[in-house]
Structure formats: C-alpha cells, structure tokens
C-alpha positions in Angstrom: 88.4 88.2 82.3 84.9 87.2 81.5 85.4 83.9 79.4 82.6 84.9 77.1 84.8 87.9 76.2 87.4 85.5 75.2 85.0 84.0 72.8 84.3 87.2 71.1 88.0 88.1 70.8 88.8 87.8 67.3 92.4 86.0 67.7 90.9 83.6 70.3 87.9 82.8 67.8 90.4 82.2 64.9 92.5 79.5 67.1 89.3 77.6 68.0 87.2 78.3 64.9 86.6 74.6 64.4 86.1 73.8 67.8 83.0 73.3 69.9 81.9 76.6 72.0 82.5 74.4 75.0 85.8 73.5 74.1 86.6 76.9 73.5 85.2 77.9 76.7 87.5 75.3 78.7 90.7 76.7 76.9 89.6 80.2 78.2 89.0 78.8 81.7 92.6 77.4 81.6 94.0 80.5 80.0 92.6 82.5 82.7 93.4 79.9 85.6 89.6 79.6 86.6 89.7 76.3 88.4 86.2 76.8 89.7 84.9 76.9 86.2 86.9 73.9 85.3 85.6 72.1 88.2 82.1 73.1 87.5 82.5 71.6 84.0 83.5 68.6 85.6 86.7 68.2 83.3 88.6 65.0 83.6 92.0 64.2 83.4 91.8 62.6 80.1 90.4 65.8 78.6 93.3 67.7 79.5 95.1 65.6 76.9 92.3 64.8 74.2 90.9 68.2 73.8 93.1 70.2 71.3 93.2 73.8 69.5 93.5 74.0 66.0 97.2 74.3 66.5 97.2 70.7 68.3 97.8 72.3 71.5 96.2 70.4 74.3 94.4 72.1 77.4 97.4 70.7 79.4 99.9 72.5 76.9 97.9 75.7 77.5 98.1 75.6 81.3 101.8 75.1 80.7 102.5 77.8 78.2 100.2 80.4 80.2 101.7 79.2 83.4 98.6 78.6 85.3 99.9 76.9 88.5 96.4 76.8 89.9 95.4 74.5 86.8 98.7 72.4 87.2 97.7 71.7 90.6 94.4 70.9 89.7 95.6 68.6 86.9 97.9 67.0 89.7 94.9 66.2 92.0 93.1 64.7 89.2 96.1 62.5 88.5 96.7 61.8 92.2 93.4 59.9 92.7 94.5 57.0 90.6 97.4 56.2 93.1 95.4 56.6 96.6 95.4 53.3 98.4 92.2 51.9 100.0 92.5 53.7 103.1 91.8 56.6 101.4 94.9 58.7 102.6 98.1 57.5 101.4 99.6 56.9 98.0 101.0 54.0 96.3 104.3 55.1 94.6 105.1 51.9 93.0 102.3 51.7 90.5 101.6 53.5 87.3 98.2 54.7 86.1 96.3 53.8 83.1 98.7 56.3 81.1 101.6 54.2 82.2 102.9 57.5 84.2 104.1 57.0 88.1 102.9 59.9 90.5 106.4 61.1 90.5 105.9 61.8 86.6 102.5 63.7 87.5 104.2 65.6 90.2 107.2 66.8 87.7 104.7 67.6 85.0 102.7 69.8 87.0 105.4 71.4 88.9 104.8 70.0 92.4 108.0 70.6 93.9 107.3 69.8 97.6 105.5 66.4 96.3 108.5 65.7 94.4 110.9 65.8 97.2 108.3 63.7 99.2 107.9 61.0 96.5 111.8 60.7 96.0 112.6 60.4 99.7 109.5 58.1 100.2 
C-alpha cells in the first residue's frame, strides 16, 4: 500500500491528527512493514520508543501489534550495534546499552528465536 494513501485514510488521519506528517508517514511504514522506507528515513532506535501516536502507542508497539517481523528484525539490528565488540564481528553479552537493556532483552522483545538460543548458550 502507498503510504500516502494511508495518510489520506480518515481513520489514520484521526489517529495521527496532532502528529507531524513525517511521524504519520513512519507509522504507515511500520504498519506496512516497509523497512526500506524506514532505512531511507534514517530512523533511529530511539525514535521507535519516542515517537507516539495520539493513543500513546510507540512505533515499536505498532510493529508488535501488526506483527511486522521485518520491522522487528530491523529494530534488533539497530539495538545489536550497541553490543558489537571492537573486532566488529562478535558481541559482548555481558554489557547493557544506554537503555539498561541486554542483548538478550532485545532479542526477546523482537522475536529473534535463533538469537535467543545462541545468546543463552553463549
């Protein structure tokens, strides 16, 4: 679906009436699972938890509620960057990020089953 069509949808407009058009666009991208558009917008991990709808729902919540696994995979990728060691390949599972969360937390929140198993057995 074209994200601009979402912006013209009456229910969508009502939900995001007080939001900037740019933020409504991001919600549309998340709803449709358009990771390419999210990457183009240079969305940050922080924005997934700071941009809210009128209902108080975060962008991350929208991804979970609409079961957009590709978006959740992207969130995990953004979070994982904080745990990569200086070698650029391995991750440090003993630390927490600026949010006080572990890599295992992020893997669980974003439904990364293989990563969860790998992190538990590491």
